[in-house]
N, C-alpha and C positions, 0 to 999 in steps of 0.2 A: 207259400200260401197254400193252395188246393195241392199243389204238385206234392206235397207231404202226404195226402191223403188217397192218392192214385198213382202207385209205384209201377213203371213199366219195366218188366224183366221178362227176357226171351225165355228163360227156362225157371222153373220153381221147385225146390227140392224141399225134403221133408225137414232138413236144418234150416229152412227159411219159413217155418210154420208160422213166424210171426205175422206175416203177410198173407196168411190165411183169410179167406172171404169170397167175396163175390168176383166171379172171374168171367170174361167174355173175351173171345179171340176174333180178330180182324184181319182177313188178307188183304194188305194194302202193297201192291207192287213186290209179292213174294215175299213179304216182311212180315212175321207174325207178332203183333203185340198183345200182350197177355196183361189186362189192368186189374189190379188187386187193391182191395180196400184194408188198411191195416186194423187189425184188431185194437191196437192201441189208440185209433183215432174215433172209435164209434162214439158218437154224440158229443164230440168236443169241438168246440170253436177255437181255433187257432191260427196264428200268422206265421208265417217264415220267411225269415230275410236270408239271401243266400250271400254266398262271399262277393257277387258281383255288385250286389247292392251296398254291402258294406265298404267295399274298397272303390267306390267311385270317387272319392276325394280324400286324400290324406288328412286335410285340415279338419273334417267331420268328426266330431265325438259321437257318441251313441245318441245322445239327446239330440243331435241334428238330424240322425237317421230316423228315429222313432216320430219325430215332429213330421217329416217329410212323408215317411212312408206308411203310417199306422195311425188309428184314431186316437193314440194316447196322446193326451195333451201334456206339453213340456212348459213348466213354469220357469221361466228362465229370469234371473235377477241382473241379467247383462252380460254382455260378451266376457268370456274368461272368468265368469262367476257361478254359483249354484245352479245346477238345472235339475229340478225333481219332476217325478212323472204321476200324472193323474189319470188313473184308469176306470173308464166307466164312470166319473164323476167322484170318485174316491180321493181319498187323501194321499200324499206321497207314501206314508207308512202302510197302505193298504195293497202295495204293489210290492210282491216278494221277487227277489232276484237272486238266480243261481250262477256260479261260474264253475263249469266241469263238474256240476252236481253237488256244489258247496255254495250254501246260503252265504250271501255277502251284505246283506242289509245290516247297518249298524245296529248292535243290541242296546246302544246308548240313545240313538237318536230314531231307529227304526225304518230310516231310509236308506237311499242310496243317490249319491251325487254322479249323475250320468254325464256331466261334463269332464268328468275324470276317467272316462272309459274311452279310449280312442277306437274308433270303429277298425281301424286299421289292424288291432291286436285280435279283433275277433273274428272266428272262422264261420260259426253259423249262429243265428239267434231266432227263438222260438218264443212266440207270445201266446200264451194260454188266457184266454178271455173266461172272467167270471169263473163258474164252477169247474173249470177243466184246470185249474190250477192246482186243484187238491191232489192231483197225481203226482206233483212235483213238489209241493210245498203246503204247509198250512197257514192260515193267517192272511192268505192273498184276497182279500174281498172284492176288490177290484179285478186283479189276475195275477199272473205271475210272467216271469221273463227268463227264459234259459239260455245262458251263454256258454258257447264252447270255444275254446283255443285248442289248436292242435297244428301241428308241422305239416307241410305239403308233403303227401304220400305218392307213390306211384310213380316217381321220377328217378331216375338210377343217376347218380353223381351229383355235383354240386349246382346251385341256384343262387342268385343273388339279386336283390331289388332294391334300388335307392331311388329317392324323392328329395327334391329340394324345391320348397314353396318359398315365394316371396310374396307379401301381399301389403294391402294398405295398412296404414298406422304403423308403419316398422314391424309387421310381422312377417317370423320366419318359421318355417317348418320344415324339420329333417326327419327322413326316415330311413332306417337300414334293416333289411332282413337278408340272413345269410343261412343257408341250409343246407344239409345233404341227406340223402336218402337211397336206400337201395330195397330189396324185394321183403326184407324184414325190419329194417331200422329207418327211423326218420328222426331227424333233428332241425331246429331251427333258432336262430339267435335274432331277436327284434329290438330294435331300438328308435326312439321317438323322443325328439326334443321339440319343442315350441316356445317361442317368446314373442311378447309384444308390447309396444308402448301403450296402445290401445287408447288413444287420446283423440279419438275421432270427434268432429264438430257435431252439434246439433243445436236446433233453436229451441229456447227455453221459454215454454209458454206459461211458467209458472212464476216468472220475473218479469219486470217492465223497466224499460228505460225512462228517462226523463223526458222524451219527445213521445212516449207511450207505446213505442215499439218494442218488440221483444229482441233480448239480445241473443246473440248467437255465442256458445259457450263450448268449450272443451270437455270431455269426461276427464273427470281428475281422479288421481290417484288409482287408475285402472290398470296399471301395467301386471303383466304376469309371466311367469316361468314354469314350464311343467317337463319332467323329464320322465320317460317311462322305460322299464326295461323287461324283456320277457325272454325265458329260455323254455323251451318245448322239446319233449323228448318221448318217442314211442317206439315200443318195439314189440315183434311178435313171434314168439320161439317156436320149435318144431311142433309143439303140441298144441299150437293155436291158442295159447295164453297170451293175452295182449295186455301190455304194460304201457302205463303213460304218467308223465311227470311233466309238471309245469311251475314255473317260479316267476312271479311277476312283481315287479318292486316299482315304485313311484315315488318321486319329490315333487312336491307343488308348492311354489310361493307366490302368492296373489295379493295384491292390492284390493280393497274393497272399495269400490267407486264410490264419490260422495253422490248424495241424493240431488236431484236438481232443484230442490228448495233449500239447499245449504248456501248460505251466505259468506262461508269462509274460504280464505284463499288457500291454497294446495298447501302451501308450506306452513300453514296455522294448524294443520292437524293430520294425522295420518292413522289408517287402519288397514290392516294386514291379517291374511290368513294364510298358515304354514302347514303342510301335512306330509307326512313319510308314511307310506303303507308298503308292507309287504305280503304277498298272498302266495301259498304254496299249495298245489293239489297233486295228489299222486292216485292212480287208479289202476285196478286191474278187472279184466273180463274174460269170461270164458265160457264158449258153447258146448256143452257136454250132452249128447244126444238130444232128448226132449227139454233139457234143462239150459237155461242160461242164467250165469251166476256173475254178480258183479259186486267190486268192492271200491270206494272211495274214501280218502282220508283228506284233511285240509288244514291249515293252519292261517291264521290273519293276524298281522300284529300292525297297529295303527298308533301314531302320534299327531295330535292336532295342538296347535296353538294359535289364539286368538290375541293381536295385541292393539291397543288404542293408545296413541300419543298425542298430547296436546300441548300447547304453548305455554309457557310460563312468562313470557314477554321477551325471554332471549333465546332458548331454543325448545326443541320437542322434548317433553319428558313423558315416559310411558306411565300412564295412569291405569291403565286395565290390561291384564294378563291373564286369560283364562286357557288352561290346558287340560287334556285329557289323552289317557292312554287305554288302548282296549286292546285285548287279547283273546282271540277265539280259537277253538280246536274243535274240528268236526269229524266225524265219522259215520259212515253208513255200509249197510250190507244188504243186497236184494237178491231174490232167487224167483226166477219165473219159469213155470212148467207148463209145457203145451201138452195137454192130454190129448189133443186131435186137431183136425183143423176147424173145429168147432167151439174147443172150450180152452181156455188159458187161466191159469192161476200164478198170482204174484203176491209176495210180502217183502217189505222193505223196513228194516229198523236202523234207526239213526239215533246218534247221540250227538251233543256238543255242550262246551263249557265256556262261558264268558267271564272275563275278568276287567271289570271296568273301573278306572280312578279318574274323576273328573273334579277339577277343582280350581280355585283362584289362587295365583301364585303369592299374592301379598297377604290377604287376610286368612287363606288356607279353608275357605268355606267350600263344601262340597261333598262328595261321597265316594266310597269305595266298597264295590259290591261284586260279589261272585254269584253267578247264575248258572246252573246246569239245566240242559233241556233234553227231553227225549221225545221221540217220534215213531210213530209205528203205522203201516199202511197195509190194508189187505185188499186185494183187488180180484175179482172174478169177472172174466169175459165169455159171453156166449153168443155163437150165431148159430140159431137152430135151422135157419133157411140162407139160402145163397144171399137174398137180399134183406134180411133182417137180422140185426144184432142188439145186443144188451151189454151192458156193464155197470157194475156196483163197487163204488169205491168206499172203504172204511177206513177213516183216519182217527188216531188217537194222540193227543201231545200232553206233555208235560212240561211246566215251566217253575223252576224252583221246586216248592213242593205242593204246587198247585196242578190239579189235572182240568184239561178241558172237558167239556162234555164230548160225546162220540159226534165224529164229523163224517155225516154219510153223504154220499152223491149217487145219483143214478143217472144212466144216459142208454139213449135208444137212438138207432138210426135206421132207415129204410130207402134202399136203392129203387127208386121209382123208376128209372128210365137209364137201363146199363150203357146203351149205345153212348149217351152222352153223360155219363156218370153224374146222372142227377139225384141227389141225395136228399132226403128228409132227416132232420135230426132234432134232438132236444134232450134237456137235462133239467135235473132238480137237485139242489145240493143247499147244505148248510155249512157254516165256516164260523171261526172264531179267531180273534187276534188279541193275544196278550199285551198289555201296556207295556211300552220301552222303559229302560230303566231310567231316564231323565223324567218320564210321565210320573214314575214312582217316588224317586229319590232326589230328584233334582233341589239344589239350595241357593235361594229360598225358593218354595213354591210346589214342590214335590207332593204327590197324594197317594201314600201307600194303600190308600182303601179303594182304589180305582178297580172298577169291574172290567171284565174282558168284554171287547165289541163283538157283538153277534150279528152274523148275518145269515140270510136266507134268499136265495135266488132260482129263479126258474126261467130257461130261454129255449128258444126255438129258433131254426133256420134251414135254410136251404142251399145248396151248393151244386154247381155244374161246371164241367170241364170237358175238352175235346181237343184233341191233336191230330190234325191232318198233315199232309206232306210239306206244305209250305208255311202253314199257319196253326197257333194252337191259341186258345182262350181258357179262361177259367173265371168264376165269379162267385161270392157267396154274399147272401142277405141275412143277417140275424137280428133277433130282437129279445131284450132282456128284461127282467123287471126283477129289482132287488131292494130288499129292506134291512137297513142295519139299525139295530138299537144299542143304546149305551154308548153313542159316538162319543169319542174322546175329543173335548176341545179345552184349550187354555184360556180363560177369562180372568178379568181384573178382581182381585181380592180386596176385602175391607181392610187388610192389614197393608196393603200399599204395592204388592206385587201381585204376578200372575200365576195362576195355578190351575192344572187340568181337572176337569170334573165330567162325570158322566150326564150329559144333559141333554142329548139331541137322540130324536130317531130321525132317520134320512131315508127318503123314497128315492131310488136310483132307478131310471128306466131310459130305455131309448131304442135306438135303431144304429145299427153298424152296416155298410157294405163296403165291399172289396171287389176289385178286378183286376184282371190283366188280360192284355192282348199283344201277342207277337204274330208279325207276319212278314213275307219278303215279296218285293217288287224288283224285278231283275236283279239288279246289282245292289239294290237297295234294301236294307234290313231295318225294321221299325218295332219298337218295343214300347208299350204303353202300361203303366201301371197307377191305380189311383183308390181313393178311399172316400167316402162321406159318411159322416157321424151325426146324429141327434142325441143329445144328451141331456136329460132333466135329472138334476140333483137336489131335492128338495126337503128343506128342513120341516119336521112335523113333529119335534120335540115340545116340552113343555115352556111355556115362557119362562125366561129367568127373573123377569120383572113385570110389573104393569105396563111398563114403556117398551117392553120387547116387541120390536116389529119384524122379527125374521122368520116368524111362524108361517109356512106355506112360500118362503122365498128360496130362488135359487142359491146355492152355495157360493162362497165368493171365490173368485179367479177359475170359475168352471164355463168354458162358453158352451152355450146351447147348440151352435152349429159349427163343425169343424170340417175341411175337405182339404184333399191333396192330389196332385196328378204330377206324375214323372213321364216324360216322352224323350224317347232318343231315336235318332237316325243314324245309321251306319252306311257308309260307302267307301269301299276299299278300304284304306288306312285312316279315314276321318270319322269322327263321332260328334255329334251334336246333341245336347241334353239340354231339355227345359225343364224346371222344376216350379210349382205353383202349390202354394199354400194359404188357406183362409181361414180365420177364427173371427166368429161373432164377438159382440161386445162382452165383457167381463166385469162384474160388479166387485167392488173392494169393501163394500159393506154389507153386513148381514141382511140389512133394511132393504136392499137393492134400490135405492134412493138414486133417481136419476137427476135431482136438481143442482147437484154440484159436480165440478168437473174432478172432483177428487174421489167422487163414489162410484164413477164408472170408466172404464178403459174401453176406447172406440174399436169398432171391428177394423181388422185390416187384412190386406191382400200382398202377400211375399211372392216376388219372382226371381229366379235365378237362373243363368244360363251358362253353359260352359261348351268350348270347341275344341278337340284333341286330335292331334295329327301323331300317329304311330309311324316309326322309320324303322325298318327292318335293317339289321348290320349284320354283320358276317358272324359275329360273336353276342348275340343277343338283340335287343330292341331298345330304340329311344324314342320317348314320349315327350311331347310338349303339350301343354294344357294349359288354356286361358279361362277365367272363370270373372263373371259379372254377379254380386250378390246386390239383392235389394234393386233389381234393374230400373224399376219406377221412382227409387228414391222416396219410399213410402215412410213416414213418419209415423212411428209406431211405440208402444211399451207392451211387455210383457207382465211388469211388475209395476204398480204405482211410484211414481218419482224415479224410476231406474230408466235412464236414456237409453235407446239402442241407437247404432249407427245406420245412416243412409246408404246410398249408393257406394259401393266399393269394390275392389279389384283383387284378383290373384292369378300369380304365374306360377305353373309347376313343370319341372323338368324331371322326369324320370329316366332311369336306366334299369332294363332288366337282362339278367344273363342267365 
């Protein structure tokens, strides 16, 4: 979070000009602390998730971490199924996601499935809210998420970490990390495998027994198996050239759970989703005097297959088989020049090529398209006084043969109270998102005449932080107002299928708060962090028909209120963690009708706890952790007709060498 905005450094050299800015020294027990505000952070609202947060539990996907730690709403279709992100009331395709500097949004779908990103594979994650996303990618009308994977550096010799997890519903998690490092070279190999029957029980309130009671059923066809392998290498030569390489492969074989309104037995039909993906990234970085040079390259190849099998009276026969192949090649080069501690200039040039083939196995309907992309960014940052800073970003992008209009963004911040790092900040930005290839060419229903979605956002906020000898805190409050025109939505067509059209103008506005507090009392260490968000995302588009009741209503599946709190207390080698999340009701119809059980999903409160004991050994450390998920057995759903599990348990044993 705000720790990124104020870096504690004992000495600042000219080579560290990136950290140039407001400075104030404090004498605390003969230790000098120098607080610096990064030029790159001026006016930007962002949230940083450190490795401690990402490594809290091996079974967590990035979707779990985002829902527990940030205002991003995760729309989950059930345990072990698709999980997408809604950033500030926007759609999943309005959140841009980068891994090691490479955009990993599917060019076919425009979004990312966060359930397929193990949090244990990510070293650092940074969320850029609203207009702050322009610095890393275009098209992030809601924001952007930057993920970094890197081997553990700074340790000489070998290291190893193994975790075995056993949880409810015959769920098994296995994680292994083997690494080696010295002063210039670091490498690690990570392997993660998870499998589950996922056959939890739930009360089905959409069916009734003959006596009028509600039946207790099991989640059908919900089993899953995922395997991830990651190889990471970094090297620094004698001239301080920094090289990095990462390879990430995954294989996922998942059943698509039956809806709770489905009256078929499990052996009468079968839905499954298979995916295999390989991602490769390579990077180079060199600090040369007042210059900072960087280059990144990446490749992504994905094969997906959806299969539906139905009964012919004797056996299951495949009736639907939809396949897609997506290949992407990315490259970028950036140069940053620090003229002085007041001025910095940077330029980024990126290029990408996507080859997408999507078709039905049996009737061969579909499309095969190639789309090149170009992007360029110019940035100027200026701090005329120690407490005041300005920044301007100008981005231009091309998709195929279509250029977006110029994408500008301006930022300002003012350090009001240096002693407590109290900063006022604000920004104004425009943005554009081009339609995905499915939006344009999907068969049947694609619309090649779609316009790009256009957004305009202004926001302001205040942040504060202070560190003392035994405690520290940080907090931030920000408000935003965004208007998106030519919003793309899929609607039923008179020809009998769905098609995307530009029909909506959406007004998104709200407030986000985040905070963290750490302190010690005797031999007890306490850590608390939380968030609260108020999100309004209102449709102000033209009515689709005289009967359209969606105008002036909240968009579907967007909660107006959300909050989360994580608290932990550590004593000697024991750690207790409590996690809490709340989401207000969400509508499933654009008219926000409350008269039907199918039209609104009730609010819910989620509570998880864990207790861990670490046992020091002669060679390493043994850890035992027990978890209780959904502590109070809350009955809830995230998506209509997709059941979620009640109270369940997990036991994890780890060994670190």
